[in-house]
C-alpha positions as a printed Julia matrix, in Angstrom:
300×3 Matrix{Float64}:
 142.81  -44.92   -9.46
 142.85  -47.37   -6.35
 145.07  -49.6    -5.86
 143.52  -52.39   -7.58
 143.15  -50.26  -10.0
 146.89  -49.96  -10.37
 147.3   -53.98  -11.55
 147.49  -53.84  -15.04
 148.04  -57.17  -17.2
 150.0   -56.64  -20.86
 149.51  -59.71  -23.19
 151.94  -58.86  -26.34
 155.01  -57.26  -25.67
 156.89  -56.69  -28.8
 158.33  -53.59  -30.69
 155.35  -51.96  -29.11
 153.7   -53.74  -26.26
 157.44  -53.91  -24.23
 157.97  -50.19  -24.33
 154.63  -49.01  -23.26
 154.54  -52.03  -20.79
 157.79  -50.01  -19.17
 156.36  -47.15  -19.19
 153.25  -48.11  -17.34
 155.69  -49.64  -14.52
 157.32  -46.53  -14.31
 153.84  -44.41  -13.67
 153.7   -46.75  -10.48
 151.23  -49.5   -11.83
 152.41  -53.47  -11.03
 152.54  -55.1   -14.84
 152.13  -58.09  -15.46
 152.8   -59.44  -18.88
 152.68  -62.59  -21.09
 154.01  -63.02  -25.05
 154.29  -66.53  -26.78
 157.68  -65.53  -27.61
 159.85  -66.96  -24.97
 162.39  -64.28  -26.23
 160.37  -61.36  -25.7
 159.53  -62.65  -21.82
 162.94  -62.38  -21.28
 163.09  -58.9   -22.77
 160.46  -58.2   -20.21
 162.21  -59.62  -17.42
 165.25  -57.47  -18.59
 163.55  -54.33  -17.98
 161.83  -55.47  -14.6
 158.54  -56.23  -15.74
 157.14  -59.35  -14.23
 156.02  -62.28  -15.73
 153.56  -64.86  -16.58
 153.37  -68.81  -17.55
 149.92  -68.39  -19.54
 147.88  -65.66  -20.72
 145.09  -66.42  -18.43
 147.55  -66.22  -15.09
 148.54  -63.29  -16.57
 145.19  -61.74  -17.01
 143.48  -63.02  -13.55
 142.32  -60.82  -11.11
 143.7   -57.4   -13.2
 141.43  -54.58  -14.01
 143.14  -53.95  -16.65
 144.29  -55.85  -19.76
 146.4   -53.57  -22.76
 146.82  -55.75  -25.76
 149.34  -55.29  -28.38
 148.83  -57.51  -31.25
 149.8   -58.19  -35.14
 146.74  -58.3   -36.85
 143.13  -59.43  -37.17
 144.0   -63.14  -37.18
 146.03  -62.96  -33.47
 143.55  -60.28  -31.97
 140.66  -63.29  -33.23
 142.89  -66.52  -31.78
 144.36  -64.46  -27.91
 140.68  -62.89  -27.24
 137.94  -64.92  -28.69
 136.95  -68.61  -28.05
 136.81  -70.91  -25.52
 140.51  -70.22  -24.53
 140.36  -66.24  -25.11
 141.46  -63.68  -22.36
 138.31  -62.65  -22.52
 136.78  -65.36  -20.72
 139.88  -65.18  -17.9
 138.95  -61.72  -17.3
 136.61  -60.53  -14.59
 133.33  -59.2   -15.23
 133.88  -55.0   -14.6
 137.55  -55.64  -16.13
 138.85  -53.02  -18.61
 140.36  -54.17  -21.73
 142.64  -52.24  -23.71
 143.18  -53.13  -27.32
 145.67  -50.86  -29.26
 146.54  -52.56  -32.35
 145.66  -51.4   -36.03
 142.74  -54.21  -36.71
 139.68  -53.58  -38.66
 136.29  -52.71  -37.56
 134.51  -56.52  -38.24
 137.33  -58.1   -36.32
 136.69  -55.42  -33.66
 133.4   -55.57  -33.24
 133.54  -59.78  -32.7
 135.86  -58.54  -29.24
 133.05  -56.2   -28.67
 130.1   -58.71  -28.48
 132.27  -61.32  -26.43
 133.43  -58.44  -24.3
 129.53  -57.23  -23.63
 128.73  -60.68  -23.12
 131.43  -61.44  -20.42
 130.94  -57.7   -18.62
 134.22  -57.19  -19.68
 134.19  -52.88  -20.55
 136.35  -52.82  -23.78
 137.99  -50.04  -25.22
 139.28  -49.69  -28.53
 142.83  -47.49  -28.41
 144.58  -47.85  -31.77
 147.29  -46.02  -30.82
 149.78  -43.27  -33.08
 153.13  -43.45  -33.79
 155.76  -45.95  -34.17
 158.77  -48.24  -32.51
 160.91  -45.58  -32.84
 158.93  -43.07  -30.47
 157.47  -45.21  -28.26
 159.7   -45.39  -25.46
 159.69  -41.28  -25.45
 155.76  -41.4   -24.07
 155.05  -39.45  -27.32
 152.18  -41.6   -28.92
 148.62  -40.79  -29.31
 145.52  -42.88  -29.29
 142.14  -42.97  -30.98
 139.52  -44.07  -27.86
 136.27  -45.3   -28.75
 133.82  -47.75  -26.36
 132.46  -46.96  -23.3
 132.69  -43.26  -22.14
 133.07  -44.12  -18.09
 135.44  -46.72  -19.21
 137.59  -44.55  -21.08
 136.96  -41.68  -18.16
 138.13  -44.0   -15.31
 141.37  -44.96  -17.56
 142.62  -41.89  -18.44
 145.55  -42.13  -15.49
 146.47  -45.58  -17.01
 146.53  -44.25  -20.93
 148.18  -40.99  -19.95
 150.93  -43.18  -18.74
 151.85  -43.96  -22.2
 150.59  -41.5   -24.64
 150.79  -38.54  -24.18
 147.3   -37.27  -25.78
 144.16  -39.34  -26.26
 140.68  -38.41  -28.49
 137.47  -39.85  -27.24
 135.7   -40.64  -30.63
 132.39  -42.69  -29.68
 130.67  -45.89  -28.2
 131.49  -48.44  -31.01
 134.17  -48.55  -33.7
 135.12  -44.99  -34.05
 138.8   -45.62  -33.25
 139.16  -48.09  -35.79
 138.4   -45.95  -38.54
 140.41  -42.98  -37.31
 143.29  -45.0   -37.18
 142.77  -46.33  -41.27
 142.3   -42.81  -41.99
 145.11  -41.33  -40.48
 147.55  -44.49  -41.86
 145.84  -43.9   -45.28
 147.2   -40.49  -45.5
 150.51  -41.74  -44.37
 150.73  -44.58  -46.39
 149.82  -41.95  -49.72
 151.99  -39.22  -48.38
 154.95  -41.32  -49.04
 153.84  -42.79  -52.65
 153.45  -39.08  -53.02
 157.11  -38.14  -51.88
 158.92  -41.12  -54.0
 157.0   -39.1   -56.92
 158.04  -35.53  -55.94
 161.7   -36.82  -55.4
 162.2   -38.67  -58.43
 160.76  -35.88  -60.68
 162.77  -33.23  -58.72
 166.28  -35.98  -58.85
 165.14  -35.91  -62.73
 165.28  -32.19  -63.5
 168.63  -31.69  -62.17
 168.17  -30.78  -58.59
 170.59  -32.28  -55.97
 169.53  -34.52  -53.17
 169.9   -32.52  -49.98
 168.51  -29.37  -52.23
 165.0   -31.17  -53.0
 164.73  -32.29  -49.23
 165.41  -28.4   -48.23
 162.51  -27.36  -51.02
 160.21  -29.54  -49.4
 161.14  -28.93  -45.61
 160.47  -25.1   -46.77
 157.45  -25.53  -48.85
 154.01  -25.39  -47.92
 153.51  -29.71  -48.06
 155.92  -29.32  -44.8
 153.68  -31.18  -42.74
 154.93  -33.1   -39.6
 155.13  -36.52  -41.64
 157.28  -34.81  -44.58
 159.69  -33.18  -41.93
 159.58  -37.01  -40.45
 160.86  -38.51  -43.28
 163.17  -35.72  -44.94
 165.33  -36.31  -41.79
 166.54  -40.21  -42.58
 166.24  -39.59  -46.33
 168.86  -37.01  -46.41
 171.48  -40.13  -45.25
 169.53  -42.8   -47.64
 168.58  -44.44  -44.09
 165.69  -47.06  -45.09
 165.8   -48.84  -41.18
 162.26  -49.37  -40.87
 160.24  -47.53  -37.88
 156.74  -49.27  -39.73
 157.81  -51.76  -42.94
 156.41  -51.95  -46.42
 154.8   -54.99  -45.05
 152.85  -53.3   -42.21
 151.59  -50.87  -44.51
 150.54  -53.08  -46.86
 148.6   -54.87  -44.34
 146.73  -51.9   -43.38
 145.93  -50.71  -47.02
 144.44  -53.74  -46.99
 142.29  -53.14  -43.87
 141.67  -49.67  -45.34
 140.38  -50.8   -48.89
 138.32  -53.61  -46.59
 136.75  -50.69  -44.53
 136.26  -48.46  -47.65
 134.64  -51.77  -49.37
 132.47  -52.29  -46.11
 131.25  -49.22  -45.7
 130.58  -47.88  -49.93
 133.77  -44.95  -50.05
 136.03  -45.54  -53.36
 139.67  -45.34  -52.51
 141.47  -44.87  -55.29
 144.27  -43.48  -53.85
 145.01  -46.77  -51.36
 143.9   -49.04  -54.22
 147.39  -48.06  -55.91
 149.42  -47.54  -53.4
 148.98  -50.8   -52.27
 149.81  -52.19  -55.36
 153.12  -50.02  -54.94
 153.5   -51.8   -51.8
 152.56  -55.29  -53.38
 155.43  -54.34  -55.96
 158.24  -53.53  -52.66
 157.51  -56.58  -50.96
 157.95  -58.72  -54.1
 161.06  -57.03  -54.58
 162.77  -58.39  -51.38
 162.27  -54.79  -49.48
 159.15  -55.83  -47.5
 160.77  -55.67  -44.02
 162.47  -52.21  -45.18
 160.76  -48.83  -43.89
 157.98  -47.57  -45.49
 159.12  -44.78  -46.81
 160.9   -46.95  -49.15
 158.41  -46.25  -52.11
 161.65  -43.38  -53.0
 163.54  -46.51  -54.04
 160.8   -47.62  -56.08
 160.13  -44.79  -58.02
 164.1   -44.18  -58.58
 163.75  -47.91  -59.99
 161.29  -47.16  -61.97
 162.02  -43.58  -63.01
 166.19  -45.7   -64.14
 167.39  -43.6   -60.83
 170.55  -44.79  -59.59
 171.88  -43.56  -55.83
 171.86  -39.72  -55.55
 175.15  -38.21  -54.16
 174.42  -37.07  -50.6
């Protein structure tokens, strides 16, 4: 990449955006960040990241803009319209959007980007806030192939692997497909663990059984570890999973795919949120099934 292409803006520097921006800065890029939260801007400056007074100032003259936003509403508010970021970006600049959002909202961003001459890469990241600082995130990418090829060094600064999937919204569907399997896996684990406990198996023993079985996927092992100590501190919350399942179900409806398991698991997460577990880790499905089964806390 040329020196000019080393100037990158980060918009949205929360739990994901800030550590990603720090990794990119360590890779030799000049970062300018913006967030609506003054506290997050303070956090960025404490990490040595330069900040801007406005989104437009952050993206002005930048070769690439990376966004990390919470949902469709924020995506539209930040990027679209007369005061949106796309209008402030230079034609030929690359927009790398890393959030989990709907294909519909993403397509609106694409239309605005094309009208401006901005190269739009959908690049939702896979992984969570507990590992982002290690550079172990992966991402799915779709959009202009040439833009992806030129941005590879930038992607490599904050993700360990990138899968290019096509010119349109393919990356959005990939992220939703993966999150669907994660959500259903969490519900499946909860039922399995409750059944085992009712069958008289000790807590640590059933976790070891799962770890040593044919279904010991990376996802299962990722969650048996905190479950050993009943650690439900959020890496990705029940409320966030409910939001993603709404996106998943919307996508299924849009393209005519019946997502019966997703619909059922969405109601499980709705129950968890209603019971006050919205900010708890998404593996709190385990606690939900224990409540339904009349099980108390297991002996550790």
